[in-house]
C-alpha positions as CSV (number, residue, x, y, z in Angstrom):
1,M,-11.0,-12.8,29.0
2,E,-14.3,-12.7,30.8
3,G,-17.3,-11.8,28.6
4,L,-15.6,-12.8,25.4
5,P,-16.4,-15.9,23.3
6,K,-14.0,-18.8,23.9
7,W,-12.8,-18.8,20.3
8,W,-11.0,-15.5,21.0
9,R,-8.5,-17.5,23.0
10,R,-6.9,-18.2,19.6
11,L,-6.9,-14.6,18.6
12,R,-4.5,-12.7,16.3
13,P,-4.7,-9.3,17.9
14,G,-2.2,-7.4,15.8
15,V,-2.7,-7.8,12.0
16,L,-2.8,-4.4,10.5
17,S,-4.4,-2.6,13.5
18,A,-6.1,0.7,12.7
19,I,-3.5,3.3,12.1
20,A,-3.7,5.9,14.9
21,L,-1.4,7.4,17.6
22,L,-2.8,5.1,20.3
23,A,-5.1,2.4,19.0
24,A,-6.4,-0.4,21.2
25,G,-5.8,-3.9,20.0
26,C,-7.2,-7.1,21.6
27,A,-5.0,-8.8,24.1
28,D,-6.2,-12.2,25.1
29,D,-5.0,-14.8,27.5
30,H,-3.2,-17.0,24.9
31,P,0.4,-16.4,25.9
32,S,1.7,-17.1,22.4
33,T,0.2,-13.9,21.1
34,R,2.9,-11.7,22.5
35,I,6.5,-10.7,22.9
36,L,6.7,-8.8,26.2
37,F,9.1,-6.0,27.2
38,K,10.6,-7.0,30.5
39,D,10.8,-3.4,31.8
40,A,8.2,-1.0,30.4
41,T,6.7,2.1,31.9
42,V,4.2,4.8,30.7
43,N,4.6,8.0,32.7
44,G,6.7,6.1,35.2
45,V,4.0,3.5,35.8
46,P,5.0,-0.2,35.1
47,Q,3.0,-1.6,32.1
48,R,2.8,-5.0,30.4
49,L,3.5,-4.0,26.8
50,A,3.9,-6.5,24.0
51,L,5.6,-6.0,20.6
52,D,3.3,-6.2,17.6
53,T,5.2,-5.7,14.4
54,G,2.0,-6.1,12.3
55,S,0.7,-2.8,13.7
56,A,1.5,0.7,12.4
57,S,1.2,2.5,15.8
58,M,1.3,2.0,19.5
59,M,-1.8,0.8,21.2
60,I,-3.1,0.9,24.8
61,F,-6.3,-0.2,26.6
62,E,-8.6,2.2,28.3
63,D,-8.0,1.1,32.0
64,S,-4.3,1.0,31.4
65,S,-4.2,4.6,30.0
66,K,-6.1,5.8,33.1
67,H,-3.7,3.9,35.4
68,A,-0.7,5.5,33.7
69,N,-2.2,9.0,34.1
70,M,-2.6,9.5,30.4
71,E,-4.9,12.5,29.9
72,I,-7.5,11.6,27.2
73,F,-10.6,13.3,25.9
74,L,-13.3,11.6,23.9
75,R,-14.0,12.6,20.4
76,A,-17.0,10.4,19.5
77,P,-19.6,8.3,21.3
78,P,-19.1,4.5,21.7
79,T,-19.9,2.5,18.6
80,L,-20.2,-1.2,18.0
81,D,-17.2,-1.9,15.7
82,K,-17.7,-5.5,14.4
83,D,-17.0,-7.5,17.6
84,F,-16.1,-4.9,20.2
85,E,-17.4,-1.6,21.5
86,M,-14.9,1.1,20.6
87,V,-14.7,4.8,21.5
88,T,-12.6,7.4,19.8
89,G,-10.3,9.6,21.9
90,A,-7.3,11.9,21.8
91,L,-4.1,12.4,23.8
92,A,-4.4,15.7,25.7
93,K,-0.8,16.0,27.0
94,P,2.6,14.3,26.4
95,A,3.1,10.7,27.6
96,R,6.5,9.3,28.5
97,V,7.3,5.7,27.5
98,N,10.3,3.7,28.5
99,L,11.1,0.3,27.0
100,G,14.0,-1.6,28.6
101,G,15.9,1.7,29.1
102,G,15.0,3.3,25.8
103,D,13.0,6.4,26.6
104,F,10.8,8.5,24.4
105,T,7.8,10.9,24.6
106,I,4.6,10.7,22.7
107,Q,3.4,14.2,21.9
108,P,-0.2,15.2,21.7
109,L,-1.2,15.8,18.2
110,V,-3.7,18.3,16.8
111,G,-6.5,18.4,14.3
112,N,-8.1,15.3,12.9
113,L,-5.0,13.2,13.7
114,A,-5.5,13.3,17.4
115,K,-7.6,10.1,17.5
116,F,-7.2,6.6,18.8
117,S,-9.5,3.7,19.6
118,I,-10.0,2.6,23.2
119,M,-11.3,-1.0,23.6
120,V,-13.8,-0.8,26.5
121,S,-14.3,-4.6,26.3
122,A,-10.7,-5.4,27.2
123,D,-10.7,-4.4,30.9
124,N,-9.8,-7.9,32.1
125,S,-6.8,-8.3,29.8
126,R,-3.4,-9.3,31.3
127,L,-1.8,-6.8,28.9
128,D,-1.8,-3.0,29.0
129,G,-1.1,-2.4,25.3
130,F,1.2,-3.0,22.3
131,V,4.3,-1.4,20.9
132,S,4.4,-1.3,17.1
133,W,7.0,-1.6,14.4
134,P,7.7,2.1,13.9
135,E,8.9,2.5,17.5
136,V,11.5,-0.3,17.3
137,R,12.5,-0.5,13.6
138,D,16.0,1.1,14.0
139,N,17.2,-1.7,16.3
140,I,19.2,-4.9,15.7
141,L,17.1,-7.8,17.0
142,I,17.8,-11.5,17.3
143,F,14.7,-13.7,17.4
144,D,15.4,-16.7,19.6
145,G,12.4,-19.0,19.2
146,P,13.6,-22.0,21.3
147,Q,14.3,-19.6,24.2
148,H,11.3,-17.5,23.7
149,E,13.5,-14.3,23.6
150,L,14.1,-11.3,21.5
151,H,17.5,-9.9,22.1
152,S,18.4,-6.3,21.3
153,V,22.2,-6.1,20.4
154,A,24.6,-3.5,19.2
155,E,26.0,-5.4,16.2
156,V,25.0,-8.2,13.9
157,P,27.0,-11.4,14.8
158,P,29.6,-12.0,12.1
159,E,28.4,-15.5,11.3
160,V,24.9,-14.3,10.5
161,R,26.1,-12.2,7.6
162,N,26.5,-15.4,5.5
163,W,22.8,-16.3,5.9
164,P,20.2,-15.5,3.2
165,K,19.5,-11.7,3.3
166,F,16.2,-9.8,2.7
167,T,15.5,-6.1,2.4
168,I,13.2,-4.6,4.9
169,G,10.2,-2.8,3.3
170,H,9.4,0.9,3.9
171,E,5.9,0.3,5.1
172,N,4.7,1.2,8.6
173,Q,4.4,-2.6,9.3
174,F,7.4,-4.9,9.4
175,T,7.7,-6.3,5.9
176,L,10.4,-8.1,3.9
177,K,11.1,-8.1,0.2
178,T,11.7,-11.5,-1.4
179,P,12.6,-12.2,-5.0
180,L,9.9,-14.1,-6.9
181,A,10.1,-16.4,-9.9
182,N,8.6,-13.7,-12.2
183,G,11.4,-11.3,-11.4
184,Q,9.3,-9.1,-9.2
185,L,9.8,-8.5,-5.4
186,G,7.2,-10.1,-3.1
187,T,6.1,-8.6,0.2
188,I,6.2,-10.7,3.4
189,L,4.5,-9.3,6.5
190,I,6.1,-10.2,9.8
191,D,3.4,-10.1,12.5
192,T,4.5,-10.8,16.1
193,G,0.9,-10.2,17.1
194,A,0.0,-13.5,15.5
195,Y,0.8,-16.8,17.2
196,D,0.4,-19.0,14.1
197,G,2.6,-20.0,11.2
198,V,2.4,-18.9,7.6
199,A,-0.5,-17.2,5.9
200,L,-0.6,-17.4,2.1
201,P,-2.5,-15.3,-0.4
202,P,-5.9,-16.9,-1.3
203,A,-4.9,-18.1,-4.8
204,Q,-1.6,-19.6,-3.5
205,W,-3.3,-21.1,-0.5
206,K,-5.8,-22.9,-2.7
207,E,-3.1,-24.1,-5.1
208,W,-0.9,-25.3,-2.2
209,R,-3.8,-27.1,-0.5
210,A,-4.8,-28.9,-3.7
211,A,-1.2,-30.1,-4.0
212,H,-1.1,-31.3,-0.4
213,P,-4.5,-32.9,0.3
214,N,-3.5,-35.5,2.9
215,G,-1.4,-33.8,5.6
216,P,-2.4,-33.0,9.2
217,T,-5.0,-30.3,9.4
218,G,-6.7,-28.1,12.0
219,Y,-8.8,-25.0,12.2
220,I,-7.8,-21.4,13.1
221,I,-10.1,-18.6,14.3
222,Y,-8.6,-15.2,14.6
223,G,-9.4,-11.5,14.3
224,T,-8.5,-7.9,14.5
225,P,-11.1,-5.7,16.2
226,G,-12.0,-2.6,14.1
227,V,-10.2,-4.0,11.0
228,I,-11.4,-7.4,9.9
229,G,-13.4,-8.7,12.9
230,A,-13.5,-12.5,13.4
231,Q,-12.0,-14.7,10.6
232,S,-11.6,-18.4,10.3
233,S,-9.6,-20.7,8.1
234,E,-8.5,-24.3,7.7
235,E,-4.8,-24.9,8.7
236,A,-2.7,-27.6,7.1
237,W,0.8,-28.7,7.9
238,A,3.7,-28.1,5.5
239,D,7.0,-30.0,5.6
240,E,8.5,-27.2,3.6
241,I,7.2,-24.0,2.1
242,H,8.8,-21.2,0.0
243,L,7.8,-17.6,0.1
244,G,9.9,-16.4,-2.8
245,A,13.5,-17.0,-1.7
246,L,12.6,-17.5,2.0
247,T,12.2,-21.2,3.0
248,L,10.5,-22.5,6.1
249,T,10.2,-26.1,7.3
250,D,7.6,-27.9,9.4
251,V,5.1,-25.1,9.8
252,P,1.3,-24.7,9.8
253,V,-0.1,-22.9,6.8
254,H,-3.5,-21.1,6.3
255,M,-5.1,-18.6,4.0
256,A,-4.4,-14.9,4.6
257,N,-7.2,-12.4,5.2
258,E,-8.1,-9.3,3.1
259,A,-6.3,-6.9,5.4
260,E,-3.0,-8.7,5.0
261,V,-3.3,-8.8,1.2
262,K,-4.0,-5.1,1.1
263,I,-0.5,-4.4,2.4
264,D,0.7,-4.9,-1.2
265,P,-2.2,-6.2,-3.4
266,K,0.0,-6.8,-6.4
267,N,3.0,-8.5,-4.7
268,Y,1.8,-9.7,-1.3
269,T,3.5,-13.1,-0.7
270,G,2.6,-14.2,2.8
271,T,2.6,-13.5,6.5
272,L,4.8,-15.0,9.3
273,G,3.4,-15.3,12.8
274,L,5.3,-16.2,16.0
275,Y,5.4,-20.0,15.3
276,A,6.8,-19.3,11.8
277,L,9.5,-17.0,13.3
278,A,10.3,-19.8,15.8
279,R,11.0,-22.0,12.8
280,L,13.7,-19.6,11.5
281,E,17.0,-18.3,12.7
282,F,16.0,-14.7,12.3
283,V,18.1,-11.5,12.8
284,V,16.8,-8.0,12.0
285,D,19.4,-5.3,11.2
286,G,17.2,-2.3,11.3
287,K,20.2,0.0,11.2
288,H,20.9,-1.1,7.6
289,G,17.4,-2.1,6.5
290,V,18.0,-5.8,6.1
291,T,17.0,-9.1,7.7
292,Y,18.9,-12.4,7.8
293,A,16.9,-15.6,7.9
294,R,17.4,-19.4,7.4
295,P,15.2,-22.4,8.3
296,R,15.7,-24.4,11.5
297,P,16.1,-28.2,11.3
298,M,13.0,-30.4,11.3
299,P,10.9,-31.3,13.2
300,G,9.1,-28.3,14.6
301,P,7.8,-28.4,18.2
302,Y,4.3,-29.0,19.4
303,Y,1.6,-26.7,17.9
304,P,-1.9,-26.6,19.4
305,G,-4.8,-27.6,17.2
306,I,-3.0,-29.9,14.8
307,A,-2.1,-33.5,15.7
308,R,1.2,-34.6,14.1
309,P,2.6,-38.1,14.3
310,G,5.5,-38.3,16.8
311,I,5.0,-34.8,18.2
312,E,3.7,-34.8,21.8
313,K,2.6,-31.9,23.9
314,D,5.4,-31.3,26.4
315,A,5.4,-29.5,29.7
316,T,5.8,-26.0,28.2
317,G,3.8,-26.6,25.0
318,G,6.8,-25.8,22.8
319,P,7.3,-22.2,21.6
320,L,3.7,-21.5,22.2
321,G,3.7,-22.4,25.9
322,K,5.0,-19.2,27.4
323,D,5.6,-15.5,26.5
324,W,8.6,-14.4,24.5
325,M,10.6,-11.7,26.3
326,V,12.5,-8.7,25.0
327,D,16.0,-8.7,26.4
328,G,18.1,-5.5,26.1
329,Q,17.7,-1.8,25.7
330,I,15.5,-0.7,22.8
331,T,16.4,2.4,20.8
332,I,13.4,4.6,20.0
333,N,13.2,7.2,17.2
334,P,10.1,9.4,17.8
335,S,10.3,10.8,14.3
336,H,8.9,7.4,13.1
337,M,5.8,8.1,15.0
338,L,5.5,11.6,13.5
339,H,5.9,10.0,10.0
340,V,3.0,7.6,10.8
341,A,1.0,10.5,12.1
342,S,1.8,12.4,8.9
343,N,0.5,9.5,6.8
344,V,-2.7,9.3,8.8
345,L,-3.4,13.0,8.0
346,L,-2.5,12.2,4.4
347,G,-5.2,9.5,4.3
348,E,-7.6,12.0,5.8
349,A,-6.7,14.5,3.1
350,V,-7.5,12.1,0.3
351,R,-10.8,11.2,1.9
352,K,-11.8,14.9,2.2
353,F,-10.9,15.6,-1.4
354,Q,-12.9,12.6,-2.6
355,D,-15.9,14.0,-0.6
356,G,-15.5,17.3,-2.5
357,D,-13.8,19.3,0.3
358,H,-10.8,20.5,-1.7
359,A,-9.7,23.2,0.8
360,G,-9.9,20.7,3.6
361,G,-7.9,18.1,1.7
362,I,-5.1,20.7,1.0
363,A,-5.2,21.8,4.7
364,E,-4.7,18.2,5.8
365,C,-1.8,17.7,3.5
366,T,-0.2,20.9,4.9
367,Q,-0.7,19.6,8.4
368,A,0.9,16.3,7.3
369,I,3.9,18.2,6.1
370,D,4.0,20.1,9.5
371,F,4.4,16.7,11.2
372,D,7.0,15.3,8.8
373,A,8.7,17.9,6.5
374,K,10.4,15.0,4.7
375,N,7.2,13.2,3.7
376,D,7.5,13.4,0.0
377,E,4.1,11.8,-0.5
378,A,2.4,14.6,1.4
379,Y,4.0,17.2,-1.0
380,L,3.0,15.0,-4.0
381,E,-0.6,14.6,-2.9
382,R,-0.9,18.3,-2.1
383,G,0.5,19.1,-5.5
384,K,-2.1,16.9,-7.1
385,L,-4.9,18.6,-5.2
386,K,-3.6,22.1,-6.1
387,Q,-3.4,21.0,-9.7
388,V,-7.1,20.1,-9.7
389,D,-7.9,23.5,-8.2
390,N,-5.8,25.1,-11.0
391,D,-3.1,26.4,-8.7
392,D,-0.4,25.6,-11.3
393,A,2.5,27.4,-9.6
394,G,1.7,25.8,-6.2
395,S,1.3,22.3,-7.7
396,L,4.6,22.5,-9.6
397,A,6.4,23.8,-6.4
398,D,5.1,20.8,-4.5
399,F,6.1,18.3,-7.2
400,N,9.6,19.9,-7.2
401,K,9.8,19.6,-3.4
402,A,8.7,15.9,-3.5
403,L,11.5,15.1,-5.9
404,E,14.0,17.1,-3.9
405,I,13.2,14.8,-0.9
406,N,12.9,11.6,-3.0
407,P,14.7,11.8,-6.4
408,T,13.5,8.2,-7.2
409,S,9.8,8.9,-6.8
410,I,8.3,7.8,-10.1
411,S,4.9,9.1,-9.0
412,A,6.3,12.6,-8.5
413,Y,8.1,12.5,-11.9
414,S,4.8,11.4,-13.5
415,A,2.8,14.1,-11.8
416,R,5.3,16.8,-12.7
417,A,5.4,15.5,-16.3
418,S,1.6,15.9,-16.5
419,S,1.8,19.4,-15.1
420,K,4.5,20.4,-17.6
421,F,2.6,18.8,-20.5
422,L,-0.6,20.8,-19.7
423,H,1.4,24.0,-19.6
424,G,3.2,23.5,-22.9
425,D,6.6,22.5,-21.6
426,L,6.7,19.3,-23.7
427,D,10.5,18.9,-23.5
428,G,10.3,19.1,-19.7
429,S,7.5,16.6,-19.7
430,I,9.6,14.2,-21.8
431,T,12.6,14.6,-19.6
432,D,10.6,13.8,-16.4
433,C,9.0,10.7,-18.1
434,S,12.5,9.5,-19.1
435,S,13.7,10.0,-15.5
436,A,10.8,7.9,-14.2
437,I,11.6,5.2,-16.8
438,Y,15.3,5.3,-15.7
439,V,14.1,4.6,-12.2
440,R,11.7,1.8,-13.2
441,A,12.0,0.5,-16.8
442,D,8.5,-1.2,-16.7
443,Y,6.6,2.0,-15.6
444,G,4.0,2.0,-18.3
445,L,2.4,5.3,-17.3
446,A,5.7,7.1,-18.0
447,Y,5.9,5.6,-21.5
448,F,2.3,6.7,-22.2
449,Q,2.9,10.2,-21.0
450,R,6.1,10.5,-23.0
451,G,4.3,9.2,-26.0
452,A,1.6,11.8,-25.6
453,A,4.2,14.6,-25.3
454,K,6.0,13.4,-28.4
455,Q,2.6,13.2,-30.2
456,A,1.9,16.8,-29.2
457,Q,5.3,17.7,-30.8
458,N,4.3,15.9,-34.0
459,D,7.0,13.3,-33.4
460,M,4.8,10.5,-34.6
461,P,7.4,7.7,-34.9
462,G,8.6,8.5,-31.4
463,A,5.1,8.5,-30.0
464,I,4.3,5.2,-31.7
465,A,7.4,3.6,-30.2
466,D,6.4,4.7,-26.7
467,Y,2.8,3.5,-27.1
468,D,4.3,0.2,-28.3
469,E,6.1,-0.1,-25.0
470,V,3.0,0.6,-23.0
471,C,1.1,-2.1,-24.9
472,K,3.9,-4.6,-24.1
473,I,3.8,-3.7,-20.4
474,Q,0.0,-3.3,-20.0
475,P,-1.6,-5.3,-22.9
476,S,-5.1,-4.4,-21.7
477,A,-4.5,-0.6,-21.6
478,A,-7.0,1.0,-24.0
479,L,-5.8,4.6,-24.7
480,P,-2.3,3.7,-25.9
481,Q,-3.7,1.2,-28.4
482,L,-6.2,3.8,-29.6
483,Y,-3.6,6.5,-29.9
484,R,-1.1,4.2,-31.6
485,E,-3.8,3.0,-34.1
486,I,-4.6,6.4,-35.5
487,L,-0.9,7.4,-35.7
488,Q,0.0,4.2,-37.5
489,R,-2.8,4.9,-40.0
490,W,-1.5,8.4,-40.5
491,S,2.0,7.0,-41.2
492,G,0.4,4.8,-43.9
493,R,0.0,1.5,-42.2
494,P,-3.3,-0.4,-42.9
495,P,-6.0,-0.2,-40.3
496,R,-6.5,-2.9,-37.7
497,D,-9.8,-4.3,-36.5
498,L,-9.9,-3.7,-32.8
499,S,-13.3,-5.3,-32.3
500,N,-11.8,-8.4,-30.6
501,T,-9.4,-6.4,-28.5
502,V,-11.9,-4.0,-27.0
503,V,-13.9,-6.7,-25.1
504,A,-11.0,-6.7,-22.6
505,W,-11.3,-3.0,-21.9
506,A,-13.1,-1.9,-18.8
507,D,-14.1,1.5,-19.9
508,L,-17.3,1.5,-22.1
509,G,-16.4,4.8,-23.7
510,Q,-13.0,3.5,-24.8
511,Q,-14.7,0.3,-26.1
512,A,-17.0,2.5,-28.2
513,L,-13.9,4.4,-29.6
514,G,-12.3,1.1,-30.6
515,R,-15.4,-0.1,-32.3
516,Y,-15.7,3.2,-34.1
517,L,-12.2,3.0,-35.4
518,S,-12.8,-0.5,-36.6
519,G,-15.9,0.5,-38.5
520,H,-18.4,-1.3,-36.2
521,L,-19.9,1.9,-34.8
522,S,-21.1,4.9,-36.7
523,E,-19.9,8.4,-35.9
524,A,-23.5,9.4,-35.0
525,D,-23.8,6.5,-32.6
526,L,-20.4,7.3,-31.1
527,M,-21.4,10.9,-30.5
528,A,-24.7,9.8,-29.1
529,A,-23.0,7.5,-26.6
530,A,-20.5,10.2,-25.6
531,S,-23.4,12.7,-25.1
532,T,-25.7,10.5,-23.0
533,A,-26.7,11.5,-19.5
534,G,-23.9,10.9,-17.1
535,S,-21.2,11.3,-19.7
536,S,-18.5,13.8,-18.9
537,S,-17.3,16.7,-21.1
538,A,-14.0,14.9,-21.3
539,Q,-15.7,12.0,-23.2
540,I,-17.2,14.5,-25.7
541,C,-13.8,16.1,-26.1
542,Q,-12.3,12.7,-26.8
543,A,-15.0,11.7,-29.2
544,Y,-14.7,14.9,-31.3
545,Y,-10.9,14.4,-31.5
546,F,-11.2,10.8,-32.8
547,T,-14.0,11.6,-35.3
548,G,-12.0,14.5,-36.5
549,F,-8.9,12.3,-37.0
550,M,-11.0,9.9,-39.1
551,H,-12.2,12.7,-41.3
552,F,-8.6,13.9,-41.7
553,L,-7.4,10.4,-42.7
554,N,-10.3,10.3,-45.3
555,Q,-9.0,13.6,-46.8
556,D,-11.8,15.7,-45.3
557,T,-9.7,18.4,-43.7
558,A,-12.6,20.8,-43.3
559,G,-14.7,18.1,-41.5
560,A,-11.7,17.3,-39.4
561,R,-11.1,20.9,-38.4
562,E,-14.8,21.3,-37.5
563,R,-14.7,18.4,-35.1
564,W,-11.3,19.4,-33.6
565,Q,-12.7,22.9,-33.0
566,K,-15.6,21.3,-31.1
567,S,-13.1,19.2,-29.1
568,V,-11.2,22.4,-28.1
569,S,-14.5,24.2,-27.4
570,T,-15.2,21.7,-24.5
571,R,-12.4,23.5,-22.6
572,Q,-11.3,20.2,-21.1
573,T,-7.7,21.6,-20.8
574,K,-6.5,18.6,-18.7
575,V,-7.4,16.0,-21.3
576,Y,-4.8,14.9,-23.8
577,E,-7.2,15.1,-26.7
578,Y,-7.8,18.8,-26.1
579,V,-4.1,19.4,-26.5
580,F,-3.9,17.1,-29.6
581,A,-6.9,18.8,-31.2
582,G,-5.4,22.2,-30.7
583,N,-2.1,21.2,-32.2
584,L,-3.8,19.7,-35.2
585,L,-5.8,22.8,-35.8
586,K,-2.6,24.7,-36.0
587,F,-1.0,22.0,-38.2
588,T,-3.9,22.1,-40.7
589,D,-4.4,25.9,-40.6
590,P,-5.3,26.8,-44.2
591,A,-3.7,30.2,-43.7
592,G,-0.4,28.5,-43.1
593,K,0.1,29.9,-39.6
594,Q,1.1,26.6,-38.1
């Protein structure tokens, strides 16, 4: 591409492109960066569109959109976004897209969602745009690396069903779930917008590189305009590499970038580019949400940039010497695009709420629901926002709807359990927590919430048991250890010194509480720390509750009640300690009204 640095000739254009209805990626002249649709049109105009499964939404370049008579209006002036000048625009009327006989219409969207990025620097590209994973994910696709083809077929070939099988993730990008050695499920990103091999998480890359110091190496430079900009990494050759249960042979390996890791920060396992896919027999059954994959025999073909003994560059340059082509009709489900659009609005809702615009955040959630009435996350987030605004009936209704749509949403169970707890329905809160635990047995938050509800019911053994479970699952969690400690003392167990434990706690206020319970901080110093500038009323509520409990354990019921009354006087109704203090005031009422 004229006007671009030469290193962009080895560009990864697709990794996690900015989520939008139409967002411009960077197409370069390296043929290996694309899988092309043989027959593609936009508004009846032939277009060169490539498949980018690492992107969450369709993308098109500025000149191509004009050529296809797409009506666009600009929403913001041009800005320099890392390496390219970008402008933000919106689709003004519907656009018809046809991919190999599969036809669908992109509808113009309203409000803040109607945005996309046009890359004004890409005028000389040989591509017109990209089709993303949501548009094609319902299809059955056979990746044929040696023939540079992607076949769309009606049924999975019978012999394929005996291959290793992997569940397709529910993210907007194409991901697979793979069993890991620790019993968890890892996330693998499949990115057909990348020409390279395997990208590993930084820690795993360093570990693998240290264990393989002498193999062939090269250097990769890549980027995603508007997301990560230009990136570079050493590449090294792997005879065999394992991503959980998925095995590949004879592939280049390098370190993943931060955008890839953010797909699933806890369980991200790696990314497969086009060369890696060419090293697999790979069949996607989108109808049933699974993928079949097994490694091809060694050796792999020529790969530019890394010299390997016995591997010569042939006439075509191996699987990277020409474009892949999509063969067959692609089935399109427009509702997937609406779901992506709904999630974009949901992200905007969270941003507005964080900026203090509560009404705007709720309005964005409502618009997200208008786009996708089955988006349980939109109901869940709107319920949380309503809860903060003290719309109790509205928040509970949204939590109920979220669970009606998705009965396995542990986040919705947790949110509804919290709502029920705060409004005195302790049995209902315990039931919701138990439901979340049934869905996921290691969900520490549900054990913590259930323990708090049992504590509010004065079921101290039950509360201690649940706090014990949290501490096993999340050993560094502070509050369950603090709550468990005072309840154990109440039940007659000797006090523990938490001074060595608190150093691992991130919250300074919780560290102070641990030191106070261990006798290393006076009550006066604790209250002074809780009352310093910048402290919240919630911290004061918390401090009064704990100091009251210590007076109670020391047989000073009057002193305990005085501090619990001050805890309740903070009116921090959404803080557990407020509820606990109120219950203890009733429990210790000298008039016997408890």
